[in-house]
Structures are given as C-alpha cells and as structure tokens.
Gaussian input, Z-matrix of N, CA and C with variables (Angstrom, degrees):
# hf/3-21g

backbone

0 1
 N
 C     1     B1
 C     2     B2     1     A1
 N     3     B3     2     A2     1     D1
 C     4     B4     3     A3     2     D2
 C     5     B5     4     A4     3     D3
 N     6     B6     5     A5     4     D4
 C     7     B7     6     A6     5     D5
 C     8     B8     7     A7     6     D6
 N     9     B9     8     A8     7     D7
 C    10    B10     9     A9     8     D8
 C    11    B11    10    A10     9     D9
 N    12    B12    11    A11    10    D10
 C    13    B13    12    A12    11    D11
 C    14    B14    13    A13    12    D12
 N    15    B15    14    A14    13    D13
 C    16    B16    15    A15    14    D14
 C    17    B17    16    A16    15    D15
 N    18    B18    17    A17    16    D16
 C    19    B19    18    A18    17    D17
 C    20    B20    19    A19    18    D18
 N    21    B21    20    A20    19    D19
 C    22    B22    21    A21    20    D20
 C    23    B23    22    A22    21    D21
 N    24    B24    23    A23    22    D22
 C    25    B25    24    A24    23    D23
 C    26    B26    25    A25    24    D24
 N    27    B27    26    A26    25    D25
 C    28    B28    27    A27    26    D26
 C    29    B29    28    A28    27    D27
 N    30    B30    29    A29    28    D28
 C    31    B31    30    A30    29    D29
 C    32    B32    31    A31    30    D30
 N    33    B33    32    A32    31    D31
 C    34    B34    33    A33    32    D32
 C    35    B35    34    A34    33    D33
 N    36    B36    35    A35    34    D34
 C    37    B37    36    A36    35    D35
 C    38    B38    37    A37    36    D36
 N    39    B39    38    A38    37    D37
 C    40    B40    39    A39    38    D38
 C    41    B41    40    A40    39    D39
 N    42    B42    41    A41    40    D40
 C    43    B43    42    A42    41    D41
 C    44    B44    43    A43    42    D42
 N    45    B45    44    A44    43    D43
 C    46    B46    45    A45    44    D44
 C    47    B47    46    A46    45    D45
 N    48    B48    47    A47    46    D46
 C    49    B49    48    A48    47    D47
 C    50    B50    49    A49    48    D48
 N    51    B51    50    A50    49    D49
 C    52    B52    51    A51    50    D50
 C    53    B53    52    A52    51    D51
 N    54    B54    53    A53    52    D52
 C    55    B55    54    A54    53    D53
 C    56    B56    55    A55    54    D54
 N    57    B57    56    A56    55    D55
 C    58    B58    57    A57    56    D56
 C    59    B59    58    A58    57    D57
 N    60    B60    59    A59    58    D58
 C    61    B61    60    A60    59    D59
 C    62    B62    61    A61    60    D60
 N    63    B63    62    A62    61    D61
 C    64    B64    63    A63    62    D62
 C    65    B65    64    A64    63    D63
 N    66    B66    65    A65    64    D64
 C    67    B67    66    A66    65    D65
 C    68    B68    67    A67    66    D66
 N    69    B69    68    A68    67    D67
 C    70    B70    69    A69    68    D68
 C    71    B71    70    A70    69    D69
 N    72    B72    71    A71    70    D70
 C    73    B73    72    A72    71    D71
 C    74    B74    73    A73    72    D72
 N    75    B75    74    A74    73    D73
 C    76    B76    75    A75    74    D74
 C    77    B77    76    A76    75    D75
 N    78    B78    77    A77    76    D76
 C    79    B79    78    A78    77    D77
 C    80    B80    79    A79    78    D78
 N    81    B81    80    A80    79    D79
 C    82    B82    81    A81    80    D80
 C    83    B83    82    A82    81    D81
 N    84    B84    83    A83    82    D82
 C    85    B85    84    A84    83    D83
 C    86    B86    85    A85    84    D84
 N    87    B87    86    A86    85    D85
 C    88    B88    87    A87    86    D86
 C    89    B89    88    A88    87    D87
 N    90    B90    89    A89    88    D88
 C    91    B91    90    A90    89    D89
 C    92    B92    91    A91    90    D90
 N    93    B93    92    A92    91    D91
 C    94    B94    93    A93    92    D92
 C    95    B95    94    A94    93    D93
 N    96    B96    95    A95    94    D94
 C    97    B97    96    A96    95    D95
 C    98    B98    97    A97    96    D96
 N    99    B99    98    A98    97    D97
 C   100   B100    99    A99    98    D98
 C   101   B101   100   A100    99    D99
 N   102   B102   101   A101   100   D100
 C   103   B103   102   A102   101   D101
 C   104   B104   103   A103   102   D102
 N   105   B105   104   A104   103   D103
 C   106   B106   105   A105   104   D104
 C   107   B107   106   A106   105   D105
 N   108   B108   107   A107   106   D106
 C   109   B109   108   A108   107   D107
 C   110   B110   109   A109   108   D108
 N   111   B111   110   A110   109   D109
 C   112   B112   111   A111   110   D110
 C   113   B113   112   A112   111   D111
 N   114   B114   113   A113   112   D112
 C   115   B115   114   A114   113   D113
 C   116   B116   115   A115   114   D114
 N   117   B117   116   A116   115   D115
 C   118   B118   117   A117   116   D116
 C   119   B119   118   A118   117   D117
 N   120   B120   119   A119   118   D118
 C   121   B121   120   A120   119   D119
 C   122   B122   121   A121   120   D120
 N   123   B123   122   A122   121   D121
 C   124   B124   123   A123   122   D122
 C   125   B125   124   A124   123   D123
 N   126   B126   125   A125   124   D124
 C   127   B127   126   A126   125   D125
 C   128   B128   127   A127   126   D126
 N   129   B129   128   A128   127   D127
 C   130   B130   129   A129   128   D128
 C   131   B131   130   A130   129   D129
 N   132   B132   131   A131   130   D130
 C   133   B133   132   A132   131   D131
 C   134   B134   133   A133   132   D132
 N   135   B135   134   A134   133   D133
 C   136   B136   135   A135   134   D134
 C   137   B137   136   A136   135   D135
 N   138   B138   137   A137   136   D136
 C   139   B139   138   A138   137   D137
 C   140   B140   139   A139   138   D138
 N   141   B141   140   A140   139   D139
 C   142   B142   141   A141   140   D140
 C   143   B143   142   A142   141   D141
 N   144   B144   143   A143   142   D142
 C   145   B145   144   A144   143   D143
 C   146   B146   145   A145   144   D144
 N   147   B147   146   A146   145   D145
 C   148   B148   147   A147   146   D146
 C   149   B149   148   A148   147   D147
 N   150   B150   149   A149   148   D148
 C   151   B151   150   A150   149   D149
 C   152   B152   151   A151   150   D150
 N   153   B153   152   A152   151   D151
 C   154   B154   153   A153   152   D152
 C   155   B155   154   A154   153   D153
 N   156   B156   155   A155   154   D154
 C   157   B157   156   A156   155   D155
 C   158   B158   157   A157   156   D156
 N   159   B159   158   A158   157   D157
 C   160   B160   159   A159   158   D158
 C   161   B161   160   A160   159   D159
 N   162   B162   161   A161   160   D160
 C   163   B163   162   A162   161   D161
 C   164   B164   163   A163   162   D162
 N   165   B165   164   A164   163   D163
 C   166   B166   165   A165   164   D164
 C   167   B167   166   A166   165   D165
 N   168   B168   167   A167   166   D166
 C   169   B169   168   A168   167   D167
 C   170   B170   169   A169   168   D168
 N   171   B171   170   A170   169   D169
 C   172   B172   171   A171   170   D170
 C   173   B173   172   A172   171   D171
 N   174   B174   173   A173   172   D172
 C   175   B175   174   A174   173   D173
 C   176   B176   175   A175   174   D174
 N   177   B177   176   A176   175   D175
 C   178   B178   177   A177   176   D176
 C   179   B179   178   A178   177   D177
 N   180   B180   179   A179   178   D178
 C   181   B181   180   A180   179   D179
 C   182   B182   181   A181   180   D180
 N   183   B183   182   A182   181   D181
 C   184   B184   183   A183   182   D182
 C   185   B185   184   A184   183   D183
 N   186   B186   185   A185   184   D184
 C   187   B187   186   A186   185   D185
 C   188   B188   187   A187   186   D186
 N   189   B189   188   A188   187   D187
 C   190   B190   189   A189   188   D188
 C   191   B191   190   A190   189   D189
 N   192   B192   191   A191   190   D190
 C   193   B193   192   A192   191   D191
 C   194   B194   193   A193   192   D192
 N   195   B195   194   A194   193   D193
 C   196   B196   195   A195   194   D194
 C   197   B197   196   A196   195   D195
 N   198   B198   197   A197   196   D196
 C   199   B199   198   A198   197   D197
 C   200   B200   199   A199   198   D198
 N   201   B201   200   A200   199   D199
 C   202   B202   201   A201   200   D200
 C   203   B203   202   A202   201   D201
 N   204   B204   203   A203   202   D202
 C   205   B205   204   A204   203   D203
 C   206   B206   205   A205   204   D204
 N   207   B207   206   A206   205   D205
 C   208   B208   207   A207   206   D206
 C   209   B209   208   A208   207   D207
 N   210   B210   209   A209   208   D208
 C   211   B211   210   A210   209   D209
 C   212   B212   211   A211   210   D210
 N   213   B213   212   A212   211   D211
 C   214   B214   213   A213   212   D212
 C   215   B215   214   A214   213   D213
 N   216   B216   215   A215   214   D214
 C   217   B217   216   A216   215   D215
 C   218   B218   217   A217   216   D216
 N   219   B219   218   A218   217   D217
 C   220   B220   219   A219   218   D218
 C   221   B221   220   A220   219   D219
 N   222   B222   221   A221   220   D220
 C   223   B223   222   A222   221   D221
 C   224   B224   223   A223   222   D222
 N   225   B225   224   A224   223   D223
 C   226   B226   225   A225   224   D224
 C   227   B227   226   A226   225   D225
 N   228   B228   227   A227   226   D226
 C   229   B229   228   A228   227   D227
 C   230   B230   229   A229   228   D228
 N   231   B231   230   A230   229   D229
 C   232   B232   231   A231   230   D230
 C   233   B233   232   A232   231   D231
 N   234   B234   233   A233   232   D232
 C   235   B235   234   A234   233   D233
 C   236   B236   235   A235   234   D234
 N   237   B237   236   A236   235   D235
 C   238   B238   237   A237   236   D236
 C   239   B239   238   A238   237   D237
 N   240   B240   239   A239   238   D238
 C   241   B241   240   A240   239   D239
 C   242   B242   241   A241   240   D240
 N   243   B243   242   A242   241   D241
 C   244   B244   243   A243   242   D242
 C   245   B245   244   A244   243   D243
 N   246   B246   245   A245   244   D244
 C   247   B247   246   A246   245   D245
 C   248   B248   247   A247   246   D246
 N   249   B249   248   A248   247   D247
 C   250   B250   249   A249   248   D248
 C   251   B251   250   A250   249   D249
 N   252   B252   251   A251   250   D250
 C   253   B253   252   A252   251   D251
 C   254   B254   253   A253   252   D252
 N   255   B255   254   A254   253   D253
 C   256   B256   255   A255   254   D254
 C   257   B257   256   A256   255   D255
 N   258   B258   257   A257   256   D256
 C   259   B259   258   A258   257   D257
 C   260   B260   259   A259   258   D258
 N   261   B261   260   A260   259   D259
 C   262   B262   261   A261   260   D260
 C   263   B263   262   A262   261   D261
 N   264   B264   263   A263   262   D262
 C   265   B265   264   A264   263   D263
 C   266   B266   265   A265   264   D264
 N   267   B267   266   A266   265   D265
 C   268   B268   267   A267   266   D266
 C   269   B269   268   A268   267   D267
 N   270   B270   269   A269   268   D268
 C   271   B271   270   A270   269   D269
 C   272   B272   271   A271   270   D270
 N   273   B273   272   A272   271   D271
 C   274   B274   273   A273   272   D272
 C   275   B275   274   A274   273   D273
 N   276   B276   275   A275   274   D274
 C   277   B277   276   A276   275   D275
 C   278   B278   277   A277   276   D276
 N   279   B279   278   A278   277   D277
 C   280   B280   279   A279   278   D278
 C   281   B281   280   A280   279   D279
 N   282   B282   281   A281   280   D280
 C   283   B283   282   A282   281   D281
 C   284   B284   283   A283   282   D282
 N   285   B285   284   A284   283   D283
 C   286   B286   285   A285   284   D284
 C   287   B287   286   A286   285   D285
 N   288   B288   287   A287   286   D286
 C   289   B289   288   A288   287   D287
 C   290   B290   289   A289   288   D288
 N   291   B291   290   A290   289   D289
 C   292   B292   291   A291   290   D290
 C   293   B293   292   A292   291   D291
 N   294   B294   293   A293   292   D292
 C   295   B295   294   A294   293   D293
 C   296   B296   295   A295   294   D294
 N   297   B297   296   A296   295   D295
 C   298   B298   297   A297   296   D296
 C   299   B299   298   A298   297   D297
 N   300   B300   299   A299   298   D298
 C   301   B301   300   A300   299   D299
 C   302   B302   301   A301   300   D300
 N   303   B303   302   A302   301   D301
 C   304   B304   303   A303   302   D302
 C   305   B305   304   A304   303   D303
 N   306   B306   305   A305   304   D304
 C   307   B307   306   A306   305   D305
 C   308   B308   307   A307   306   D306
 N   309   B309   308   A308   307   D307
 C   310   B310   309   A309   308   D308
 C   311   B311   310   A310   309   D309

   B1=1.4551
   B2=1.5276
   B3=1.3126
   B4=1.4671
   B5=1.5215
   B6=1.3352
   B7=1.4711
   B8=1.5188
   B9=1.3255
   B10=1.4671
   B11=1.5233
   B12=1.2959
   B13=1.4583
   B14=1.5245
   B15=1.3175
   B16=1.4698
   B17=1.5228
   B18=1.3293
   B19=1.4661
   B20=1.5264
   B21=1.3208
   B22=1.4679
   B23=1.5302
   B24=1.3252
   B25=1.4594
   B26=1.5271
   B27=1.3209
   B28=1.4645
   B29=1.5297
   B30=1.3267
   B31=1.4690
   B32=1.5201
   B33=1.3237
   B34=1.4689
   B35=1.5224
   B36=1.3237
   B37=1.4649
   B38=1.5313
   B39=1.3132
   B40=1.4685
   B41=1.5290
   B42=1.3206
   B43=1.4671
   B44=1.5241
   B45=1.3105
   B46=1.4680
   B47=1.5299
   B48=1.3272
   B49=1.4705
   B50=1.5230
   B51=1.3379
   B52=1.4682
   B53=1.5220
   B54=1.3320
   B55=1.4709
   B56=1.5249
   B57=1.3311
   B58=1.4702
   B59=1.5224
   B60=1.3421
   B61=1.4622
   B62=1.5288
   B63=1.3333
   B64=1.4695
   B65=1.5192
   B66=1.3287
   B67=1.4594
   B68=1.5142
   B69=1.3129
   B70=1.4690
   B71=1.5236
   B72=1.3186
   B73=1.4605
   B74=1.5169
   B75=1.3003
   B76=1.4679
   B77=1.5238
   B78=1.3424
   B79=1.4640
   B80=1.5222
   B81=1.3247
   B82=1.4571
   B83=1.5222
   B84=1.3299
   B85=1.4572
   B86=1.5171
   B87=1.3181
   B88=1.4617
   B89=1.5133
   B90=1.3308
   B91=1.4606
   B92=1.5255
   B93=1.3218
   B94=1.4640
   B95=1.5313
   B96=1.3233
   B97=1.4696
   B98=1.5265
   B99=1.3354
   B100=1.4793
   B101=1.5238
   B102=1.3292
   B103=1.4746
   B104=1.5251
   B105=1.3262
   B106=1.4667
   B107=1.5188
   B108=1.3269
   B109=1.4714
   B110=1.5250
   B111=1.3236
   B112=1.4670
   B113=1.5266
   B114=1.3316
   B115=1.4623
   B116=1.5139
   B117=1.3371
   B118=1.4670
   B119=1.5284
   B120=1.3227
   B121=1.4670
   B122=1.5337
   B123=1.3417
   B124=1.4636
   B125=1.5256
   B126=1.3179
   B127=1.4613
   B128=1.5351
   B129=1.3312
   B130=1.4680
   B131=1.5181
   B132=1.3395
   B133=1.4595
   B134=1.5288
   B135=1.3361
   B136=1.4697
   B137=1.5228
   B138=1.3321
   B139=1.4703
   B140=1.5166
   B141=1.3182
   B142=1.4623
   B143=1.5305
   B144=1.3313
   B145=1.4637
   B146=1.5232
   B147=1.3301
   B148=1.4697
   B149=1.5254
   B150=1.3233
   B151=1.4660
   B152=1.5232
   B153=1.3172
   B154=1.4660
   B155=1.5258
   B156=1.3376
   B157=1.4655
   B158=1.5228
   B159=1.3287
   B160=1.4691
   B161=1.5224
   B162=1.3243
   B163=1.4682
   B164=1.5300
   B165=1.3167
   B166=1.4714
   B167=1.5229
   B168=1.3369
   B169=1.4595
   B170=1.5186
   B171=1.3164
   B172=1.4630
   B173=1.5338
   B174=1.3367
   B175=1.4632
   B176=1.5286
   B177=1.3287
   B178=1.4669
   B179=1.5237
   B180=1.3305
   B181=1.4662
   B182=1.5193
   B183=1.3091
   B184=1.4572
   B185=1.5164
   B186=1.3162
   B187=1.4653
   B188=1.5251
   B189=1.3236
   B190=1.4662
   B191=1.5219
   B192=1.3486
   B193=1.4703
   B194=1.5224
   B195=1.3276
   B196=1.4549
   B197=1.5147
   B198=1.3294
   B199=1.4645
   B200=1.5227
   B201=1.3314
   B202=1.4560
   B203=1.5296
   B204=1.3152
   B205=1.4610
   B206=1.5140
   B207=1.3219
   B208=1.4642
   B209=1.5150
   B210=1.2938
   B211=1.4667
   B212=1.5270
   B213=1.3206
   B214=1.4671
   B215=1.5147
   B216=1.3165
   B217=1.4583
   B218=1.5160
   B219=1.3166
   B220=1.4638
   B221=1.5210
   B222=1.3210
   B223=1.4624
   B224=1.5210
   B225=1.3297
   B226=1.4672
   B227=1.5269
   B228=1.3198
   B229=1.4722
   B230=1.5178
   B231=1.3211
   B232=1.4666
   B233=1.5187
   B234=1.3243
   B235=1.4623
   B236=1.5291
   B237=1.3162
   B238=1.4628
   B239=1.5236
   B240=1.3273
   B241=1.4701
   B242=1.5220
   B243=1.3234
   B244=1.4612
   B245=1.5273
   B246=1.3152
   B247=1.4614
   B248=1.5272
   B249=1.3224
   B250=1.4695
   B251=1.5300
   B252=1.3224
   B253=1.4644
   B254=1.5313
   B255=1.3076
   B256=1.4662
   B257=1.5278
   B258=1.3381
   B259=1.4751
   B260=1.5266
   B261=1.3230
   B262=1.4623
   B263=1.5256
   B264=1.3200
   B265=1.4627
   B266=1.5212
   B267=1.3289
   B268=1.4694
   B269=1.5261
   B270=1.3248
   B271=1.4628
   B272=1.5229
   B273=1.3246
   B274=1.4707
   B275=1.5199
   B276=1.3275
   B277=1.4526
   B278=1.5180
   B279=1.3243
   B280=1.4684
   B281=1.5292
   B282=1.3138
   B283=1.4657
   B284=1.5250
   B285=1.3072
   B286=1.4679
   B287=1.5147
   B288=1.3282
   B289=1.4668
   B290=1.5224
   B291=1.3332
   B292=1.4544
   B293=1.5105
   B294=1.3325
   B295=1.4671
   B296=1.5192
   B297=1.3007
   B298=1.4481
   B299=1.5178
   B300=1.3181
   B301=1.4625
   B302=1.5142
   B303=1.2785
   B304=1.4628
   B305=1.5160
   B306=1.2930
   B307=1.4633
   B308=1.5142
   B309=1.3081
   B310=1.4705
   B311=1.4938
   A1=109.11
   A2=117.09
   A3=122.36
   A4=110.58
   A5=114.04
   A6=119.25
   A7=110.17
   A8=115.97
   A9=120.70
   A10=109.04
   A11=116.23
   A12=122.21
   A13=109.36
   A14=116.35
   A15=121.51
   A16=108.42
   A17=116.74
   A18=121.71
   A19=112.42
   A20=117.08
   A21=119.97
   A22=110.94
   A23=114.50
   A24=122.00
   A25=107.30
   A26=115.94
   A27=121.28
   A28=112.64
   A29=118.21
   A30=120.78
   A31=111.41
   A32=117.02
   A33=120.17
   A34=109.68
   A35=116.87
   A36=120.13
   A37=110.68
   A38=116.52
   A39=120.38
   A40=110.62
   A41=117.07
   A42=120.62
   A43=110.47
   A44=117.08
   A45=120.63
   A46=110.35
   A47=117.67
   A48=119.47
   A49=110.75
   A50=117.30
   A51=121.17
   A52=109.87
   A53=117.28
   A54=121.00
   A55=110.00
   A56=117.13
   A57=120.22
   A58=110.99
   A59=117.20
   A60=119.33
   A61=111.30
   A62=116.51
   A63=119.35
   A64=111.35
   A65=117.06
   A66=121.41
   A67=114.56
   A68=117.70
   A69=120.64
   A70=111.13
   A71=115.63
   A72=119.96
   A73=112.52
   A74=116.09
   A75=122.81
   A76=108.82
   A77=116.99
   A78=120.14
   A79=112.70
   A80=117.70
   A81=120.51
   A82=112.35
   A83=115.36
   A84=119.64
   A85=111.55
   A86=115.51
   A87=121.32
   A88=109.27
   A89=116.80
   A90=121.78
   A91=108.99
   A92=115.48
   A93=120.09
   A94=109.67
   A95=114.99
   A96=120.54
   A97=109.41
   A98=117.09
   A99=120.38
   A100=111.81
   A101=116.95
   A102=120.37
   A103=110.62
   A104=116.00
   A105=120.69
   A106=110.01
   A107=116.61
   A108=120.46
   A109=110.64
   A110=116.46
   A111=120.13
   A112=111.08
   A113=116.70
   A114=120.83
   A115=114.00
   A116=116.78
   A117=121.11
   A118=112.03
   A119=115.83
   A120=122.27
   A121=111.76
   A122=114.70
   A123=122.24
   A124=107.13
   A125=116.73
   A126=119.68
   A127=109.65
   A128=115.86
   A129=120.01
   A130=110.75
   A131=117.06
   A132=121.18
   A133=111.07
   A134=116.96
   A135=120.29
   A136=110.74
   A137=116.23
   A138=120.03
   A139=110.41
   A140=117.14
   A141=121.04
   A142=110.96
   A143=117.12
   A144=120.60
   A145=111.40
   A146=117.07
   A147=120.36
   A148=110.87
   A149=117.37
   A150=120.70
   A151=111.27
   A152=117.43
   A153=120.03
   A154=111.11
   A155=116.60
   A156=120.36
   A157=110.25
   A158=117.14
   A159=121.14
   A160=110.85
   A161=117.15
   A162=120.47
   A163=110.54
   A164=117.11
   A165=120.74
   A166=110.67
   A167=116.92
   A168=121.91
   A169=113.39
   A170=117.37
   A171=124.10
   A172=113.12
   A173=116.93
   A174=121.74
   A175=110.43
   A176=116.73
   A177=122.22
   A178=107.75
   A179=114.85
   A180=121.32
   A181=108.00
   A182=115.68
   A183=121.06
   A184=110.06
   A185=115.98
   A186=121.55
   A187=107.36
   A188=116.20
   A189=120.18
   A190=111.06
   A191=115.75
   A192=120.46
   A193=113.03
   A194=117.96
   A195=120.53
   A196=111.56
   A197=115.63
   A198=122.52
   A199=110.23
   A200=115.22
   A201=122.03
   A202=108.26
   A203=115.86
   A204=119.44
   A205=109.88
   A206=116.19
   A207=122.01
   A208=108.12
   A209=116.52
   A210=120.71
   A211=112.21
   A212=117.92
   A213=121.79
   A214=113.42
   A215=117.62
   A216=121.16
   A217=112.68
   A218=116.13
   A219=120.38
   A220=111.83
   A221=117.61
   A222=119.97
   A223=110.99
   A224=117.14
   A225=120.76
   A226=110.63
   A227=116.39
   A228=120.25
   A229=109.70
   A230=117.38
   A231=120.35
   A232=111.57
   A233=117.27
   A234=120.90
   A235=110.26
   A236=117.03
   A237=121.12
   A238=111.19
   A239=116.29
   A240=120.01
   A241=110.30
   A242=116.44
   A243=120.27
   A244=109.92
   A245=116.45
   A246=120.38
   A247=110.92
   A248=116.58
   A249=120.60
   A250=110.47
   A251=117.05
   A252=119.86
   A253=112.09
   A254=117.46
   A255=120.08
   A256=109.31
   A257=116.72
   A258=119.87
   A259=110.95
   A260=117.10
   A261=121.09
   A262=110.71
   A263=116.85
   A264=120.87
   A265=110.51
   A266=115.67
   A267=119.44
   A268=111.39
   A269=117.15
   A270=119.74
   A271=111.31
   A272=116.57
   A273=121.61
   A274=111.84
   A275=117.25
   A276=121.19
   A277=114.62
   A278=117.51
   A279=121.46
   A280=108.32
   A281=116.20
   A282=121.37
   A283=108.03
   A284=115.71
   A285=121.41
   A286=109.55
   A287=115.75
   A288=119.93
   A289=111.99
   A290=116.91
   A291=119.10
   A292=110.68
   A293=117.59
   A294=119.32
   A295=109.73
   A296=115.84
   A297=120.04
   A298=113.40
   A299=118.18
   A300=120.88
   A301=108.24
   A302=115.31
   A303=120.96
   A304=110.08
   A305=114.81
   A306=119.82
   A307=108.72
   A308=114.89
   A309=119.75
   A310=108.96
   D1=135.45
   D2=-178.72
   D3=-71.80
   D4=146.62
   D5=177.24
   D6=-70.54
   D7=145.62
   D8=178.13
   D9=-68.65
   D10=136.41
   D11=179.92
   D12=-79.15
   D13=136.20
   D14=177.84
   D15=-78.34
   D16=114.17
   D17=-178.13
   D18=-101.53
   D19=9.50
   D20=-177.25
   D21=-72.51
   D22=156.66
   D23=178.68
   D24=-111.17
   D25=117.11
   D26=-173.82
   D27=-56.26
   D28=-42.40
   D29=-178.49
   D30=-64.20
   D31=-37.01
   D32=178.49
   D33=-68.89
   D34=-40.83
   D35=176.91
   D36=-59.71
   D37=-42.36
   D38=179.07
   D39=-65.27
   D40=-42.93
   D41=179.18
   D42=-61.88
   D43=-40.27
   D44=179.25
   D45=-66.72
   D46=-36.81
   D47=176.30
   D48=-64.14
   D49=-37.21
   D50=177.05
   D51=-64.40
   D52=-46.81
   D53=179.04
   D54=-61.54
   D55=-44.29
   D56=178.97
   D57=-61.19
   D58=-41.35
   D59=178.82
   D60=-64.78
   D61=-43.29
   D62=178.57
   D63=-62.37
   D64=-27.72
   D65=-179.15
   D66=-84.56
   D67=-5.40
   D68=179.29
   D69=-84.70
   D70=147.34
   D71=174.76
   D72=66.41
   D73=-131.05
   D74=-178.60
   D75=-79.97
   D76=95.35
   D77=-176.00
   D78=-67.97
   D79=-19.70
   D80=177.22
   D81=-89.61
   D82=-8.34
   D83=-179.72
   D84=-77.51
   D85=146.54
   D86=-179.73
   D87=-84.65
   D88=141.34
   D89=-179.55
   D90=-125.59
   D91=139.47
   D92=179.25
   D93=-76.21
   D94=164.19
   D95=177.78
   D96=-59.67
   D97=-41.77
   D98=179.38
   D99=-62.38
   D100=-42.26
   D101=177.86
   D102=-61.38
   D103=-44.53
   D104=-179.85
   D105=-64.65
   D106=-44.73
   D107=179.78
   D108=-58.12
   D109=-47.16
   D110=-179.42
   D111=-65.88
   D112=-44.24
   D113=-177.43
   D114=-69.39
   D115=-31.89
   D116=-178.92
   D117=-96.22
   D118=-2.48
   D119=179.18
   D120=58.67
   D121=50.46
   D122=174.41
   D123=-130.71
   D124=167.26
   D125=177.96
   D126=-72.08
   D127=163.51
   D128=177.08
   D129=-60.00
   D130=-41.30
   D131=179.92
   D132=-63.87
   D133=-43.66
   D134=177.77
   D135=-63.15
   D136=-42.88
   D137=179.61
   D138=-60.85
   D139=-44.76
   D140=-179.39
   D141=-61.15
   D142=-46.91
   D143=-179.50
   D144=-66.16
   D145=-41.57
   D146=179.10
   D147=-66.00
   D148=-41.75
   D149=179.43
   D150=-63.64
   D151=-41.66
   D152=178.21
   D153=-66.00
   D154=-37.62
   D155=177.38
   D156=-65.42
   D157=-43.09
   D158=178.12
   D159=-64.33
   D160=-39.43
   D161=178.99
   D162=-67.24
   D163=-38.55
   D164=178.35
   D165=-61.57
   D166=-35.89
   D167=179.12
   D168=-88.06
   D169=8.08
   D170=178.68
   D171=65.78
   D172=26.96
   D173=175.42
   D174=-95.85
   D175=-17.45
   D176=177.93
   D177=-138.76
   D178=158.03
   D179=176.36
   D180=-116.24
   D181=150.15
   D182=177.42
   D183=-124.41
   D184=138.48
   D185=172.58
   D186=-142.36
   D187=-177.59
   D188=176.60
   D189=-61.98
   D190=-23.30
   D191=-178.05
   D192=-83.97
   D193=-12.13
   D194=179.05
   D195=133.51
   D196=-144.30
   D197=-177.56
   D198=-125.74
   D199=154.76
   D200=172.80
   D201=-155.05
   D202=166.54
   D203=177.13
   D204=-63.38
   D205=145.68
   D206=175.37
   D207=-105.21
   D208=138.57
   D209=-177.63
   D210=-72.97
   D211=-27.20
   D212=-172.07
   D213=-52.05
   D214=-56.33
   D215=-178.03
   D216=-62.61
   D217=-41.18
   D218=-178.29
   D219=-71.35
   D220=-34.00
   D221=177.23
   D222=-65.82
   D223=-35.78
   D224=176.79
   D225=-62.63
   D226=-42.55
   D227=178.18
   D228=-63.15
   D229=-45.88
   D230=-179.85
   D231=-62.21
   D232=-39.11
   D233=178.48
   D234=-63.75
   D235=-42.93
   D236=177.94
   D237=-63.99
   D238=-40.17
   D239=178.58
   D240=-64.98
   D241=-41.13
   D242=179.50
   D243=-60.78
   D244=-45.72
   D245=179.33
   D246=-61.90
   D247=-41.18
   D248=179.23
   D249=-61.96
   D250=-47.08
   D251=-177.44
   D252=-68.50
   D253=-31.01
   D254=174.94
   D255=-64.79
   D256=-46.94
   D257=178.13
   D258=-62.22
   D259=-41.54
   D260=179.53
   D261=-62.58
   D262=-45.14
   D263=179.45
   D264=-60.62
   D265=-44.30
   D266=179.51
   D267=-62.82
   D268=-35.92
   D269=-179.82
   D270=-64.68
   D271=-23.63
   D272=176.50
   D273=-96.73
   D274=6.01
   D275=177.30
   D276=80.18
   D277=14.72
   D278=-179.87
   D279=-78.39
   D280=132.29
   D281=176.64
   D282=-97.39
   D283=123.52
   D284=-178.51
   D285=-93.59
   D286=127.02
   D287=-178.55
   D288=-124.74
   D289=1.74
   D290=-178.78
   D291=-75.63
   D292=136.71
   D293=176.32
   D294=-62.83
   D295=145.37
   D296=179.04
   D297=95.77
   D298=-18.79
   D299=178.10
   D300=-97.75
   D301=80.51
   D302=-175.76
   D303=-104.93
   D304=148.32
   D305=175.01
   D306=-74.49
   D307=151.23
   D308=176.33
   D309=-114.99

C-alpha cells in the first residue's frame, strides 16, 4: 500500500502555531516577536512576518508593547458558528428560547 502524501502547507502550520502560542496563558497580554518565535518554534523573521500578516487580517493586534490576539476575527467566526447552529437546531425542529440566540 502506498504511503499517504503529506498535503500540509508549512506556512499555514507555522501561522497556526503562532496563533496557538498567542492564545496560551494571558491572551490579553502583549508578547514580543522573540517570545512568539520561541513559543511557536519559528525564526524571529518568520514570527515577525506571520504576526504582521495576522495583524493585517485582524487576527492579531500590534502595539509598542508587542502583539496579542485580536478579538475581531475570532468574534466573526463565533458569530458564523452561532448562526450555523441556530439553523441546524431549527432543521431538527428545536425551538430556541435562550436570550442571546437571535435569528439574523
């Protein structure tokens, strides 16, 4: 039997390690490029480029103190998930009565 081909993309794996590192511990705390590089096991240059790319996409924030996760991108995902689960529940005939679960 042939071995399965690795279809992963190294840059995406590195970006996900950066996001995972930013999400560890104090998620509101600012982290330096060196801290991120060490924690995500990437070079300082890779960390800097990945952090700037994440900040451009509103997944990370940058200040003089460093970088941290940005809520904007993640809130959009959560909103989409909420809408999906509301539609899924309705498809099964579930009536939602909890405050905050509103149709859009």
